[in-house]
N, C-alpha and C positions, 0 to 999 in steps of 0.2 A: 763708707763709715766703718768703724771698727766692728768686728764680729763679737758681740756680747752675748753670753749665754747665761740664763738664770736657771737655777735648779731649786724649785720650791720644796723638794723632798729633804734636801740637806741645808737649805737656806744659804746657798752660796751663789756668787756671781763670778764668772770666768771670762778672761780675754787672753787669747794666746796661751802661754804656759802658766799664767798666774791665776790662782783661784783664791777668792777671799771669803771666809766664813762670816756670816752676819747673825745678829740676834733677830728675833721675829719682827719687831717693829722697825728695826733698821732695814731689813729686807723689804718690808711693806712700803716704807718711805722711798727707798731707792727704786723699787719697781713702779711705784706711782709716778715718780718724776721721770723715769725712763720712758714710760708709755706716753708721756706728754712732754718729751724733751724739747727744749727751746721755749716752753711756756714758763711764765713767772707766777709763783703762788705765794700769797701772804701766809703768815703764821696761822691766822684764823682759818684760811682755806685748807691748809694742810691738816690742821686739827680736825676739821669736819670730814675730810676724806680718809685720813690714815688712822684716826682715833675716833671713829663715829660713835662707838658705844661706851666711851670712857669720858672722864672729866678732867683731863690734864690742863695745865695752863700753858701759856706761850713759851715759857722756859723749857718745857718738854721738847718742843720743836728744836730750839737752839741746842739743847744737850744732844739730841739724836743727830743733828747735822754735824756737830763737832766730832762725835765718835765716828760717824760715817766718813767724814773727810779723812780722819786719821787712817781708817782701814783702807780707803780707796787710794791712798798714796802709792800702793803697789801697782795699781792699774792706772797708768798715765792717760789712758783713753777716756776715763770718766772723772768728772769733777763737779761737785756741788758748788755753785757760785752764788754770791750775794749780789742782788740787784738793789742798790741803795734806794731806800724809800719805798720799795715794792715787795721784796721778799726773796725767795730762793728759786733757782732754776738749775737744771742739769745740762752740762756741756759735754758733748761726745766728740772726741778728736778723730781726725782722719787716720787711717792706717798707713804705715810706711809704704813707699812706692816700690821698693825692691823686693821681689818675691824670693822665696827659697827655691834654689835650682831644681830640687826634686819634684816641684809642682809640675814640671814639664815632662817628667819621666812617664812614658806610657804604661810600663809594667806596674809601677807604683800606683798610678791612677786607677788602673783596672782592679788591682788588689783591694784598694781602699773602697771602691764602689761595690765590690763583692762583699766586703765586710759590712758596709752600710745595709746592703740588701738582706744579709743574714740577720743583722740586729733588728731590722724592720720586720722581717718575717717572725722572729721570736718575740716581738713586742718589747724589746729591751731599749726603751726610750732613754734611760739613764746612760747606757753605754754609748748610744748615738750622740747624746749631748756632750759626753766627756770627750769623745773622739773629735767632734766638731770644735770644741773649745781649745783643743791642742793643735789645730791645723797649721797655725803659723810656725810653731816650733818643730813640728813633724814634717813640714814641707809638703802638705797635702792640700787638696782643695775639695770642698764639699760640692757634690753635684747640685745643680740648680733645683731639682725636685726635692732633694733632702733638705736643702736650705729652707725651702718653703714648708716642708712637712714638719721640720723641727720647730718652726714658729707655731705650727698648728698644735702639736702635742703639748707645747708649753702653755697653751691657752691664750696666745698673744693676739687676741682679736684686734687690739689697737694697731698692730703692725699691718694687718690685712686691710684695715680701713684707711690708713694714713700713709703708707709707704709709697715712695716714688721708685722703688726698685723693681716693681712689676706692674704692668698695666691692669686696670680694673677687670678686664675680661679674664685674666689669669687668676684673679683673686675671688671671683664671683662664687665659684663652687665652695670654697672654704668658708666664706661668709654665710652662704646658705646653710652649711652644716652647723656653724655656731648659732645661727638664728633658730634652727630647729631645737637646739638644746636649751635655749634661753626664753623663747617666746611661746605664745599660745600655740598648741599643736595644730589648730585649725588654720591659723594664719600661716604657719610654716608650711603646711600641706599645700595651701593655695600658691605659695611662692615656688615650691618644688614643681608643681604641675605647670605653672606658668613658664618656668625655666625650660622644662621639657618641651612645651608647646612651641616656644620661640627658638628651640635648638641653640640656646645661648652659650652652651658649654662645649668644651673640647670633647671629641668622640668617647674617649675612655671615661671621662668624668660623667658624661651623659649616661653611659651604660651603667656605671656604678650607682648613679642616682636613681635610674629607672628600675633596676632589678634588685637593689639592696637598700639604699638609704631611705627610700620612700615607704618601704614595707612597715617599718616601725611607726611612721606617722599615720598610716592607715589604721594600724592597731590602736595607737594612742587616741585616735578620734572615734573609735568604735566601729570602723568600717572593716570588719574582719573578713568579709567575703572578698573585698578588693585586695586585702593583704594576701589572702590565700591564692587568689588568681595571679598576683604578681610574683609570688613564690614559685608557682608552677612555671612561669616564664623564666624566672631566674635559673631554675634547675635545667631547663632546656638550653639556655644560653651558655651556662657553665659547661655542659656536656658538649655542645656543638663547637664552642670556641676553645676547648681544652684548657679551661680555667680552674680545674679541680684544685690545684696546689694552692692558689691564692684565695679562692672563693668558697670552696666546699664547706669549710668550718663557719665562716661568717653567715652563710646562707642557713646552715643548720641551727645556729644560734638565733637567727631571726625567726626561723620556723618555730623554735621552742617558745620564743616570746609571744608569738601569735597564738599558739595553743594555750598558753597561760592566760592571756587576756580573754580568750574565748571561753575559758573555764573547762576545757577538755583535759582534765587532769590525768586521765589514763594515758592519752597520747603524749602528754607532756612528760610523764614518767618514763615512757619508752624512749622518747627523744633524749632525756637526760642520760639514760643508760648508754645510748649510742655515742653521745658526746663524751662521756667519761672514757669510753674505749679510745676514741680519737685523741683525746687530750693526753691519755697515758702514753701514747706513741710519739707525741710531739713536744709537749711541755711549753707551749706558747704562753708567755705571761699575760699578754693582753686578753687572749681568749679564756684563759683560766680564771682571771678576775671577773670577766663578763659572765662566765658560767656560774660562778658562786653567787653572783648577784641575781641572776635569773632563777637559780635554785631558791634564793630567798623569796622571790616573788611567787614561785610555786608553793612554797610553804605558807605564805600569807594567804593565798587563794584556798589552801587546804585548811585554814584555821589554826595553823601551828605557829603561832606568833613567836613563842620563846625560841624555837629552833630557827625561825627566820632571822631573828635578831643576831644569833651567832653567825649565820651564813652571811649576813650583811657585814659584820665586822671582818670576817675572813676575806670577802670579796673586795671591800674597800682597801684593805691592807695590800692585796695583790695589785690592784689597779694603781695605787700610789707607787708601788715598787716599779711598775711599768712606766711611770712618769708620763701618763696620758691624761691630761686635764679634761679634754672634751669627752672621753669615755666616762670619766668620773661625773661630769655634768649630766650626761645622758642617763646614766644609771640611777643617779640620785633622783632626777626628775621622774623617771619611770617607776621607781619605787614609791615615790609620793603619790603618783597616779594609781598605783596598785593598792595603796592604803585607802584610797577613796572608793575602791570597789569592795563589795561584801565578799567574804569567803564563799567560794563555789560550793564547798561542803561535799562530803561523800559519806556513805553509811558507815564505812569502816574507819573513819577518821574522827577522833574525839577532839573537839576544840579545847583550847587551854581554859583553865578555870576562870581567868580574868582577861579575856582577849582584848576587851576595849581599853583597859588601862595600859596593857603592854603595847597595843597598837599606837596609842597616843604618845607613849614614851618614845617609841621608835620614830614616829612622825616628827616629834620635836628634835630628836637627834639629827635626822636627815635634813630638816629645814635649817638647822644651825650649820650643817655642813655646806648646804647650798649658799646660805648667806655669807659664809666665810669665803667661799670661792668667788662669789660676786664682788665682795668687798676687796679681796686681794687683787683681782684683775680689773676692777672698775667696770664690770659689765652693766651695772645699772645706767651709767652714763653712755656706754658704748652701744647699747641696744638701739637707742634712738638713731645713732649714726648708721648702724647696720640697716635699720629700716629705711632710712633715706637713700642709702646706696642701692638697696634692692629695688626701691621704687624707681630710681633713675634708670637702671639697666634692665628692668623687666617690664617696662611700660611699652 
């Protein structure tokens, strides 16, 4: 199938050398149809899914389909087709059989993979997506891992649940992560522990789930002692296996989150100082965005809601720049959990004059952000499919 790349930050869709800019609802309509390609939807069904909070008529669907078809004329791989008497469907064409000769060049292949590794390290999701979208014209080939990873950072849960391009065993880890960002933390933790018990994952995925991913879920469910114990194991494994370059900062961020949940604000403040020094030397977008959002959680626990709201805006802006939808989902969910906890309070910290009103305003803003993400990617419908898949492979 053609390699199609969606960029929610710029509302564009790309295939090969061609990129098409769309309006917000055109993008939402195309993404909905793409995630359910081959299925047919009536006008009423499209209104319910793409315009759930508005009151347009069926003419709205026809108008958007008309404009979308005109714009997609540049992308011969995509076409919105009319199924008489039933509605609309998206057709995705096959890619040409003849590859660019440079795909076989070992030096180019090595250089491209090195570039992907650097972009991954710096959290430059947008750069990775741009490079992947141009692979046909540049004569390059995206490594299998990054082909999957790019689907992940785009938030494409539908692909992980429905694709035939990878067996379920290879998709299980990524579905577990999505589930953790969307479902009840207690249910997610049970799934993580079951996957570890069954050794259902590849060795590297199992290690990452064991020493890092599960730490946040222990904290989310109030099991701080278990989170701290697992962090101790994480530090030992990182040191023993020489993983400092890739894991030191994520482990430090996880430790900061645990301290914030625990209410140990002095230790959290020291952790933030250490992380600021680390980030000043690296400038990783993904970690910078995560740091600002954790700082917002620290400020909430300190009762400084006004400052927290500013930190939330900064953090969300950087995370969007990194083009990492799962990180956005995780952070918004944890911020909402943090708002459910009362400020830890310290003698030298004066709460805001009206903390309750500000906290509720921030809660509404974050809830709206979460609803927008769920609506854009169809997570409400997909969560049930994810639950069924995990039940099948973790039983």
